[in-house]
LOVO-452497 format. One record per residue (C-alpha): residue number from 0; residue in three letters; x, y negated, z. Coordinates in nm, 3 decimals, decimal comma, always signed. Layout:
<nodes>
[NUM; 'ALA'; [X; Y; Z]],
...
</nodes>
This chain:
<nodes>
[0; 'MET'; [-0,745; -1,428; +4,348]],
[1; 'ASN'; [-0,696; -1,731; +4,198]],
[2; 'ILE'; [-0,780; -1,953; +3,855]],
[3; 'LYS'; [-0,362; -1,837; +3,747]],
[4; 'ASP'; [-0,416; -1,499; +3,826]],
[5; 'ASN'; [-0,803; -1,560; +3,621]],
[6; 'PHE'; [-0,620; -1,697; +3,329]],
[7; 'ILE'; [-0,381; -1,453; +3,270]],
[8; 'TYR'; [-0,700; -1,170; +3,342]],
[9; 'LEU'; [-0,884; -1,345; +3,073]],
[10; 'ILE'; [-0,527; -1,369; +2,841]],
[11; 'ALA'; [-0,476; -0,931; +2,915]],
[12; 'VAL'; [-0,818; -0,880; +2,781]],
[13; 'PHE'; [-0,868; -1,113; +2,547]],
[14; 'LEU'; [-0,560; -0,992; +2,409]],
[15; 'PHE'; [-0,611; -0,606; +2,476]],
[16; 'PHE'; [-1,010; -0,672; +2,292]],
[17; 'GLY'; [-0,776; -0,891; +1,962]],
[18; 'LEU'; [-0,559; -0,537; +1,919]],
[19; 'SER'; [-0,869; -0,332; +1,974]],
[20; 'VAL'; [-1,093; -0,501; +1,620]],
[21; 'PHE'; [-0,714; -0,528; +1,445]],
[22; 'PHE'; [-0,651; -0,206; +1,487]],
[23; 'ALA'; [-0,989; -0,055; +1,454]],
[24; 'VAL'; [-0,986; -0,249; +1,088]],
[25; 'LYS'; [-0,657; -0,147; +1,059]],
[26; 'SER'; [-0,763; +0,224; +1,089]],
[27; 'ARG'; [-1,102; +0,193; +0,924]],
[28; 'ASN'; [-0,887; -0,008; +0,595]],
[29; 'SER'; [-0,624; +0,305; +0,557]],
[30; 'TYR'; [-0,962; +0,574; +0,574]],
[31; 'ILE'; [-1,132; +0,389; +0,288]],
[32; 'LEU'; [-0,757; +0,337; +0,102]],
[33; 'LEU'; [-0,697; +0,776; +0,208]],
[34; 'ASN'; [-1,080; +0,797; +0,040]],
[35; 'LYS'; [-0,950; +0,615; -0,203]],
[36; 'VAL'; [-0,624; +0,807; -0,301]],
[37; 'LYS'; [-0,816; +1,128; -0,251]],
[38; 'VAL'; [-1,082; +1,080; -0,562]],
[39; 'ASP'; [-0,766; +0,899; -0,813]],
[40; 'LEU'; [-0,607; +1,294; -0,744]],
[41; 'ILE'; [-0,911; +1,445; -0,822]],
[42; 'LEU'; [-1,049; +1,230; -1,115]],
[43; 'GLU'; [-0,663; +1,264; -1,220]],
[44; 'LYS'; [-0,621; +1,640; -1,205]],
[45; 'GLN'; [-1,039; +1,632; -1,421]],
[46; 'LYS'; [-0,828; +1,440; -1,698]],
[47; 'VAL'; [-0,554; +1,706; -1,650]],
[48; 'HIS'; [-0,796; +1,995; -1,669]],
[49; 'HIS'; [-0,988; +1,844; -1,948]],
[50; 'TYR'; [-0,698; +1,804; -2,227]],
[51; 'ASN'; [-0,532; +2,140; -2,103]],
[52; 'GLU'; [-0,925; +2,240; -2,216]],
[53; 'ARG'; [-0,860; +2,028; -2,505]],
[54; 'SER'; [-0,521; +2,148; -2,593]],
[55; 'LYS'; [-0,641; +2,510; -2,552]],
[56; 'LEU'; [-0,981; +2,441; -2,814]],
[57; 'LYS'; [-0,802; +2,310; -3,067]],
[58; 'LEU'; [-0,515; +2,565; -3,010]],
[59; 'PHE'; [-0,664; +2,836; -3,066]],
[60; 'MET'; [-0,806; +2,639; -3,358]],
[61; 'ASP'; [-0,467; +2,608; -3,582]],
[62; 'ASP'; [-0,453; +2,872; -3,820]],
[63; 'ALA'; [-0,830; +3,062; -3,763]],
[64; 'LYS'; [-1,042; +3,184; -4,012]],
[65; 'LEU'; [-1,384; +2,981; -4,066]],
[66; 'LYS'; [-1,637; +3,328; -4,075]],
[67; 'PRO'; [-1,814; +3,204; -4,475]],
[68; 'VAL'; [-2,167; +3,052; -4,433]],
[69; 'VAL'; [-2,416; +2,914; -4,613]],
[70; 'LEU'; [-2,485; +2,505; -4,595]],
[71; 'LEU'; [-2,761; +2,295; -4,667]],
[72; 'ASP'; [-2,736; +2,014; -4,873]],
[73; 'SER'; [-2,938; +1,705; -4,989]],
[74; 'ASN'; [-3,120; +1,814; -5,187]],
[75; 'ASN'; [-3,241; +2,066; -5,012]],
[76; 'ASP'; [-3,061; +2,382; -5,180]],
[77; 'SER'; [-2,744; +2,598; -4,991]],
[78; 'ILE'; [-2,464; +2,659; -5,139]],
[79; 'LEU'; [-2,150; +2,828; -4,964]],
[80; 'ILE'; [-1,892; +2,703; -4,797]],
[81; 'GLN'; [-1,658; +2,844; -4,980]],
[82; 'ASP'; [-1,759; +2,671; -5,306]],
[83; 'LEU'; [-1,665; +2,362; -5,175]],
[84; 'VAL'; [-1,339; +2,443; -5,063]],
[85; 'LYS'; [-1,125; +2,536; -5,418]],
[86; 'THR'; [-0,843; +2,329; -5,305]],
[87; 'PRO'; [-0,772; +2,188; -4,940]],
[88; 'LYS'; [-1,065; +1,971; -4,733]],
[89; 'LEU'; [-1,084; +1,738; -4,488]],
[90; 'ILE'; [-1,437; +1,815; -4,251]],
[91; 'PHE'; [-1,542; +1,593; -3,958]],
[92; 'ARG'; [-1,844; +1,834; -3,794]],
[93; 'PHE'; [-2,032; +1,696; -3,524]],
[94; 'SER'; [-2,380; +1,743; -3,374]],
[95; 'ASP'; [-2,695; +1,465; -3,354]],
[96; 'GLN'; [-2,646; +1,473; -2,965]],
[97; 'PHE'; [-2,305; +1,333; -2,987]],
[98; 'CYS'; [-2,294; +0,954; -2,872]],
[99; 'THR'; [-2,338; +0,707; -3,163]],
[100; 'PRO'; [-2,061; +0,499; -3,160]],
[101; 'CYS'; [-1,838; +0,812; -3,180]],
[102; 'ILE'; [-2,055; +0,894; -3,469]],
[103; 'ASP'; [-2,008; +0,518; -3,604]],
[104; 'ALA'; [-1,658; +0,470; -3,607]],
[105; 'ALA'; [-1,561; +0,789; -3,711]],
[106; 'LEU'; [-1,796; +0,754; -4,061]],
[107; 'LYS'; [-1,597; +0,372; -4,077]],
[108; 'SER'; [-1,208; +0,574; -4,091]],
[109; 'LEU'; [-1,384; +0,847; -4,329]],
[110; 'LYS'; [-1,482; +0,598; -4,534]],
[111; 'SER'; [-1,139; +0,423; -4,621]],
[112; 'LEU'; [-0,986; +0,742; -4,600]],
[113; 'GLY'; [-1,227; +0,829; -4,904]],
[114; 'ASP'; [-1,083; +0,564; -5,116]],
[115; 'SER'; [-0,723; +0,640; -5,048]],
[116; 'ILE'; [-0,792; +1,046; -5,060]],
[117; 'GLY'; [-1,082; +1,055; -5,329]],
[118; 'PHE'; [-1,448; +1,028; -5,140]],
[119; 'SER'; [-1,442; +1,398; -5,311]],
[120; 'ASN'; [-1,201; +1,566; -5,051]],
[121; 'ILE'; [-1,408; +1,492; -4,718]],
[122; 'LEU'; [-1,641; +1,681; -4,694]],
[123; 'ILE'; [-1,867; +1,620; -4,382]],
[124; 'ILE'; [-2,121; +1,896; -4,176]],
[125; 'SER'; [-2,271; +1,826; -3,989]],
[126; 'ASP'; [-2,619; +2,057; -3,769]],
[127; 'ILE'; [-2,868; +1,811; -3,920]],
[128; 'LYS'; [-3,153; +2,089; -3,946]],
[129; 'ASN'; [-3,385; +1,994; -4,330]],
[130; 'SER'; [-3,306; +1,765; -4,564]],
[131; 'ARG'; [-3,521; +1,483; -4,491]],
[132; 'LEU'; [-3,308; +1,402; -4,207]],
[133; 'LEU'; [-2,973; +1,493; -4,405]],
[134; 'ASN'; [-3,125; +1,240; -4,609]],
[135; 'ILE'; [-3,235; +1,002; -4,403]],
[136; 'PHE'; [-2,866; +0,995; -4,176]],
[137; 'ILE'; [-2,672; +1,001; -4,525]],
[138; 'ASN'; [-2,863; +0,690; -4,648]],
[139; 'ASN'; [-2,827; +0,452; -4,325]],
[140; 'HIS'; [-2,478; +0,488; -4,311]],
[141; 'GLN'; [-2,400; +0,500; -4,700]],
[142; 'ILE'; [-2,199; +0,791; -4,662]],
[143; 'ILE'; [-2,017; +0,817; -5,052]],
[144; 'SER'; [-1,907; +1,174; -4,957]],
[145; 'PRO'; [-2,079; +1,515; -4,996]],
[146; 'CYS'; [-2,264; +1,529; -4,664]],
[147; 'LEU'; [-2,396; +1,896; -4,582]],
[148; 'SER'; [-2,598; +2,037; -4,280]],
[149; 'TYR'; [-2,497; +2,376; -4,094]],
[150; 'SER'; [-2,763; +2,345; -3,755]],
[151; 'GLU'; [-2,580; +2,728; -3,691]],
[152; 'GLN'; [-2,332; +2,774; -3,480]],
[153; 'PHE'; [-1,923; +2,789; -3,606]],
[154; 'ASN'; [-1,724; +3,044; -3,503]],
[155; 'PHE'; [-1,514; +2,833; -3,280]],
[156; 'GLU'; [-1,436; +2,828; -2,932]],
[157; 'ILE'; [-1,539; +2,412; -2,859]],
[158; 'GLU'; [-1,910; +2,547; -3,078]],
[159; 'ASN'; [-2,022; +2,712; -2,765]],
[160; 'ARG'; [-1,977; +2,433; -2,551]],
[161; 'PRO'; [-2,186; +2,300; -2,337]],
[162; 'GLY'; [-2,392; +1,898; -2,548]],
[163; 'ASN'; [-2,130; +1,716; -2,296]],
[164; 'ASP'; [-1,833; +1,982; -2,309]],
[165; 'ARG'; [-1,851; +1,913; -2,695]],
[166; 'ALA'; [-1,703; +1,693; -2,952]],
[167; 'PRO'; [-1,673; +1,561; -3,291]],
[168; 'TYR'; [-1,409; +1,700; -3,477]],
[169; 'TYR'; [-1,132; +1,733; -3,790]],
[170; 'ILE'; [-1,058; +1,983; -3,953]],
[171; 'ILE'; [-0,828; +2,088; -4,347]],
[172; 'LEU'; [-1,006; +2,411; -4,430]],
[173; 'ASP'; [-0,866; +2,573; -4,740]],
[174; 'GLN'; [-0,963; +2,785; -5,001]],
[175; 'ASN'; [-0,949; +3,094; -4,758]],
[176; 'LEU'; [-1,152; +2,852; -4,472]],
[177; 'LYS'; [-0,863; +2,908; -4,318]],
[178; 'VAL'; [-0,814; +2,590; -4,053]],
[179; 'SER'; [-0,548; +2,392; -3,983]],
[180; 'PHE'; [-0,509; +2,072; -3,921]],
[181; 'PRO'; [-0,805; +2,076; -3,573]],
[182; 'PHE'; [-0,821; +1,718; -3,396]],
[183; 'PHE'; [-1,105; +1,566; -3,174]],
[184; 'ALA'; [-1,233; +1,292; -3,333]],
[185; 'GLU'; [-1,354; +1,101; -3,008]],
[186; 'GLU'; [-0,974; +1,012; -2,963]],
[187; 'ASN'; [-0,852; +0,701; -2,899]],
[188; 'ASP'; [-0,804; +0,473; -3,201]],
[189; 'GLU'; [-0,447; +0,469; -3,162]],
[190; 'LEU'; [-0,394; +0,810; -3,160]],
[191; 'ASN'; [-0,713; +0,824; -3,441]],
[192; 'ASN'; [-0,468; +0,640; -3,636]],
[193; 'ILE'; [-0,217; +0,826; -3,652]],
[194; 'TYR'; [-0,376; +1,147; -3,674]],
[195; 'LEU'; [-0,541; +0,997; -3,985]],
[196; 'GLY'; [-0,234; +0,815; -4,090]],
[197; 'ARG'; [-0,115; +1,204; -4,111]],
[198; 'ILE'; [-0,396; +1,348; -4,347]],
[199; 'LYS'; [-0,353; +1,064; -4,593]],
[200; 'SER'; [-0,022; +1,179; -4,636]],
[201; 'LEU'; [-0,113; +1,489; -4,618]],
[202; 'PHE'; [-0,347; +1,483; -4,960]],
[203; 'ASN'; [-0,156; +1,206; -5,063]],
[204; 'LYS'; [+0,183; +1,488; -5,171]],
[205; 'VAL'; [-0,069; +1,735; -5,282]],
[206; 'ASN'; [-0,244; +1,499; -5,517]],
[207; 'ASP'; [+0,126; +1,398; -5,599]],
[208; 'SER'; [+0,254; +1,800; -5,758]],
[209; 'ALA'; [-0,074; +1,873; -5,861]],
[210; 'ILE'; [-0,006; +1,535; -6,124]],
[211; 'ASN'; [+0,315; +1,679; -6,152]],
[212; 'PHE'; [+0,261; +2,007; -6,215]],
[213; 'LYS'; [+0,024; +1,921; -6,459]],
[214; 'HIS'; [+0,314; +1,803; -6,678]],
</nodes>
């Protein structure tokens, strides 16, 4: 084999090796991309499932009735919940096991809302075990609205969920203990603002109607 033939042979070998490496890398990248697409698809399906489950929970809560329960106030007194809802109230229900930033953000929003609709129209109900801890919570967060505790579960499906699937939520509760306007409080800021704006309009209309009725 002469020099020319050897050169052509070497070129062919290098070309073959180069193409092999190129296709190997391309195949690996395609495999990685395919796996990423599969993972993204699984995550998207999980998000859709999570959204559907949350939607079902809210639908089941809407127009449901809360069973009569006895709440504990910061003075360690027992109060029937129906005694607190002679007029419709916005209820914020949460567990002390929820993430602290979620609770802090909701309580901050409720302070702003209370300035508009009246702090007495908002009831904050946690599952804190006793009045001593409840008082600590009230003082630490400078809560103005009535803040009470109910350590058991309300008769809503969301309350029966495992810890990670539970979420702090709002409801409007009327004098018949009927639920309306359920909403999960750890939604994004835009949805939270829309919901709380709607609640503000609702209570302002109720207050205006009451004033007009008195006149």
